[in-house]
C-alpha positions as CSV (number, residue, x, y, z in Angstrom):
1,X,-26.5,7.8,7.9
2,X,-24.9,5.0,5.8
3,X,-25.6,6.6,2.3
4,X,-22.0,7.9,1.9
5,X,-20.2,5.3,4.0
6,X,-17.7,4.4,1.4
7,X,-17.4,7.6,-0.5
8,X,-14.1,9.3,-1.1
9,X,-15.9,12.3,-2.7
10,X,-13.4,15.5,-2.9
11,X,-10.6,13.7,-1.4
12,X,-6.8,14.2,-2.1
13,X,-4.7,10.8,-2.2
14,X,-1.0,9.9,-2.6
15,X,-0.3,6.3,-3.7
16,X,3.4,5.4,-3.8
17,X,4.3,2.7,-6.5
18,X,1.0,3.7,-8.0
19,X,1.9,3.2,-12.0
20,X,1.1,-0.6,-12.1
21,X,0.1,-3.6,-9.7
22,X,-1.4,-3.0,-6.3
23,X,-0.8,0.7,-6.4
24,X,-2.7,1.1,-9.7
25,X,-5.7,-1.1,-8.5
26,X,-5.9,1.3,-5.5
27,X,-5.6,4.5,-7.3
28,X,-8.2,3.4,-9.4
29,X,-10.5,2.4,-6.7
30,X,-10.0,5.7,-5.2
31,X,-10.9,7.6,-8.1
32,X,-13.8,5.4,-8.8
33,X,-15.2,6.3,-5.5
34,X,-14.8,10.1,-6.0
35,X,-11.5,11.2,-5.1
36,X,-10.8,14.5,-6.6
37,X,-7.0,14.0,-7.2
38,X,-5.0,10.8,-6.7
39,X,-1.2,11.3,-7.2
40,X,0.9,8.3,-8.0
41,X,4.7,7.7,-7.7
42,X,7.1,5.8,-9.7
43,X,10.8,5.8,-10.4
44,X,10.0,5.5,-14.1
45,X,8.4,8.7,-15.4
46,X,6.8,6.8,-18.7
47,X,4.9,4.1,-16.9
48,X,3.7,6.6,-14.2
49,X,2.6,9.4,-16.5
50,X,0.9,6.6,-19.1
51,X,-1.0,5.3,-15.8
52,X,-2.2,8.8,-14.6
53,X,-3.2,9.5,-18.3
54,X,-5.3,6.0,-18.4
55,X,-6.9,6.7,-15.0
56,X,-7.9,10.3,-15.6
57,X,-9.6,9.4,-18.9
58,X,-11.3,6.5,-17.0
59,X,-12.8,8.6,-14.1
60,X,-14.1,12.0,-13.1
61,X,-11.4,12.7,-10.7
62,X,-7.7,13.4,-11.9
63,X,-4.5,11.0,-11.6
64,X,-1.4,13.1,-11.4
65,X,2.1,11.4,-11.9
66,X,5.0,12.4,-9.9
67,X,7.7,10.3,-10.9
68,X,10.0,10.5,-7.9
69,X,12.6,7.9,-6.4
70,X,11.5,7.6,-2.9
71,X,14.1,5.1,-2.0
72,X,16.0,7.7,0.0
73,X,15.0,10.1,2.7
74,X,16.0,12.8,0.5
75,X,13.5,11.5,-2.2
76,X,10.9,11.3,0.3
77,X,11.3,15.0,1.4
78,X,11.3,16.0,-2.3
79,X,7.8,14.2,-3.1
80,X,6.4,15.5,0.3
81,X,7.8,19.2,-0.8
82,X,5.9,18.6,-4.2
83,X,2.7,17.5,-2.5
84,X,2.7,20.6,-0.2
85,X,3.5,22.8,-3.2
86,X,0.3,21.5,-5.0
87,X,-2.0,20.9,-2.4
88,X,-2.8,22.6,1.3
89,X,-3.8,19.2,2.7
90,X,-3.6,15.3,2.0
91,X,-6.3,13.1,3.1
92,X,-5.0,9.7,2.3
93,X,-1.3,8.4,1.9
94,X,-0.8,4.9,0.9
95,X,2.6,3.6,1.3
96,X,2.8,0.9,-1.3
97,X,6.3,1.4,-2.9
98,X,8.3,-1.8,-2.3
99,X,11.0,-4.1,-3.4
100,X,11.8,-7.9,-3.0
101,X,14.8,-10.1,-3.4
102,X,15.5,-13.6,-3.4
103,X,18.7,-15.5,-2.7
104,X,20.1,-18.5,-0.9
105,X,20.8,-18.0,2.8
106,X,24.6,-18.6,2.2
107,X,24.8,-16.3,-0.7
108,X,22.3,-13.5,0.2
109,X,23.9,-10.3,-0.3
110,X,24.2,-6.9,1.6
111,X,22.8,-4.9,-1.2
112,X,19.7,-7.0,-1.4
113,X,19.0,-6.5,2.3
114,X,19.5,-2.6,2.2
115,X,17.5,-2.3,-1.0
116,X,14.3,-4.0,0.5
117,X,14.8,-2.7,4.0
118,X,15.5,1.0,2.9
119,X,12.4,1.2,0.5
120,X,9.9,-1.1,2.3
121,X,10.6,0.3,6.0
122,X,12.8,3.4,6.0
123,X,11.1,5.2,3.2
124,X,7.7,4.3,4.5
125,X,8.5,5.9,7.9
126,X,10.3,9.0,6.8
127,X,7.8,9.9,3.9
128,X,5.1,9.6,6.3
129,X,7.0,11.8,8.8
130,X,7.6,14.3,5.9
131,X,3.8,14.4,5.1
132,X,2.7,14.8,8.6
133,X,1.8,18.5,8.0
134,X,-0.5,18.3,5.0
135,X,-2.0,15.0,6.8
136,X,-2.8,16.9,9.9
137,X,-4.2,19.7,7.8
138,X,-6.7,17.6,6.4
139,X,-7.3,15.5,9.6
140,X,-10.4,16.3,12.0
141,X,-12.1,14.2,14.8
142,X,-15.1,14.0,12.3
143,X,-12.9,13.0,9.4
144,X,-9.4,11.6,10.2
145,X,-6.9,11.7,7.6
146,X,-5.6,8.1,6.7
147,X,-2.2,6.4,6.3
148,X,-2.5,2.9,4.7
149,X,0.8,0.8,4.8
150,X,1.2,-2.1,2.3
151,X,2.4,-5.0,4.0
152,X,2.2,-8.8,2.8
153,X,1.0,-12.0,4.1
154,X,4.7,-12.9,4.2
155,X,5.1,-10.7,7.2
156,X,2.6,-12.7,8.9
157,X,3.6,-16.4,7.8
158,X,6.3,-18.1,5.8
159,X,6.5,-18.7,2.1
160,X,9.0,-21.2,0.6
161,X,11.1,-18.7,-1.1
162,X,14.2,-17.4,0.5
163,X,13.3,-13.8,0.7
164,X,15.0,-13.0,3.9
165,X,14.8,-9.1,3.8
166,X,11.5,-9.3,2.2
167,X,10.0,-11.3,5.0
168,X,11.6,-9.2,7.8
169,X,10.4,-5.6,6.2
170,X,7.0,-6.8,6.1
171,X,6.9,-8.0,9.5
172,X,8.5,-4.8,10.4
173,X,5.9,-2.7,8.5
174,X,3.2,-4.6,10.4
175,X,4.6,-3.7,13.9
176,X,5.6,-0.1,12.7
177,X,2.1,0.5,11.6
178,X,0.8,-0.3,15.3
179,X,3.6,2.2,16.4
180,X,2.6,4.8,14.0
181,X,-0.9,4.3,14.9
182,X,-0.6,4.7,18.4
183,X,1.1,7.9,18.1
184,X,-0.9,9.5,15.1
185,X,-4.4,8.8,16.3
186,X,-3.9,12.0,18.7
187,X,-3.6,13.9,15.6
188,X,-6.7,12.3,14.1
189,X,-4.6,10.5,11.5
190,X,-5.6,6.7,11.5
191,X,-2.9,4.3,10.6
192,X,-3.6,0.8,9.3
193,X,-2.3,-1.7,6.8
194,X,-3.1,-4.1,4.3
195,X,-1.3,-7.7,3.8
196,X,-1.9,-8.7,0.3
197,X,-1.8,-12.3,-0.7
198,X,-1.5,-13.4,-4.3
199,X,-2.5,-10.7,-6.9
200,X,-1.1,-10.1,-10.4
201,X,2.0,-8.0,-10.5
202,X,5.4,-7.8,-11.9
203,X,6.7,-8.5,-8.2
204,X,4.2,-11.4,-7.9
205,X,5.3,-13.4,-11.1
206,X,3.6,-16.4,-10.0
207,X,0.1,-14.9,-9.6
208,X,0.6,-13.0,-12.9
209,X,1.9,-15.9,-15.1
210,X,0.2,-18.8,-13.4
211,X,-2.8,-17.8,-11.6
212,X,-5.1,-20.9,-12.3
213,X,-2.2,-23.1,-11.0
214,X,-1.6,-21.0,-8.0
215,X,-5.4,-20.5,-7.2
216,X,-5.5,-24.3,-6.6
217,X,-3.6,-23.9,-3.4
218,X,-5.7,-20.9,-2.3
219,X,-8.6,-21.6,-0.2
220,X,-10.9,-19.2,-2.0
221,X,-9.8,-21.0,-5.5
222,X,-8.5,-18.0,-7.2
223,X,-5.7,-15.3,-6.8
224,X,-7.0,-11.7,-6.0
225,X,-8.6,-9.5,-8.2
226,X,-8.3,-5.6,-8.9
227,X,-11.8,-5.3,-7.1
228,X,-10.4,-7.2,-3.9
229,X,-7.8,-4.9,-3.5
230,X,-9.5,-1.8,-4.2
231,X,-12.4,-2.9,-2.0
232,X,-10.3,-3.2,1.3
233,X,-8.3,0.2,0.6
234,X,-11.6,2.0,-0.2
235,X,-13.0,0.7,3.3
236,X,-9.8,1.7,5.2
237,X,-9.6,5.3,3.6
238,X,-13.3,6.0,3.9
239,X,-15.9,6.7,6.7
240,X,-16.6,3.1,6.8
241,X,-12.9,2.5,8.2
242,X,-12.4,5.5,10.6
243,X,-12.6,3.2,13.9
244,X,-10.1,0.8,12.5
245,X,-6.8,1.9,14.1
246,X,-3.4,-0.1,14.0
247,X,-4.8,-3.3,12.3
248,X,-3.3,-5.2,9.6
249,X,-6.0,-6.8,7.2
250,X,-5.0,-9.8,5.2
251,X,-6.4,-9.8,1.9
252,X,-5.5,-13.5,0.6
253,X,-8.4,-15.6,-0.1
254,X,-7.4,-17.5,3.0
255,X,-3.9,-18.7,2.3
256,X,-2.4,-17.4,5.6
257,X,-4.8,-19.5,7.7
258,X,-4.0,-22.3,5.3
259,X,-0.4,-22.1,6.0
260,X,-0.7,-21.9,9.7
261,X,-3.1,-24.9,9.8
262,X,-0.6,-26.8,7.7
263,X,2.3,-25.9,10.1
264,X,0.1,-27.1,13.0
265,X,-0.7,-30.3,11.5
266,X,2.7,-30.8,10.5
């Protein structure tokens, strides 16, 4: 009964923003658990193709690069058309592509708002919509398709940085996940979200460059590892996560609760 609980054998996945950071961690985890093909996207063709080549060499399944800019609805539709051309169905969609912007309140620019909200929220919704056909084709009551949105702990609590559009976008992703989940479960598509804390990436420079220092303020005593991120993504994508609908799982070593405790104490 429990033998293949976390297996992804034979499944087809798409991970946006999969050439580096959290997206790459998830793509590698899926291949390690038997995914047949994992498509990854990124704006830059070189890094996307290099990661696809690296992961294909490391695992039995195939990692395929689709270097497409999905910051617009047209880009989302282009990516969906490319997936539909290659695959009759899509088992797993991970909406990971994202952007951040920091600026003082009195100087925060409109383009810093629009860039972040468009990619983090708008594109997430319209890519999922564009891929509804392949997701429905893969979905059944016995084996639902999965949509996993990558939010952030900054959608759950505040950090000291003035990242207004990023905070707003990630809170929106968490609530949008609930709304999408409520609708799509009737099509046997399970929608959930992950809220990462500190993981080494080009977006989280502090975790990448000052991991030891940052680890001192995290209750778990360290920043997240590749295995930490891959583990929760595998759980949600596999049979193990079939009954988890609309939830957002914080993977942060306890920092959200530490922040909330500090706010209450203060």
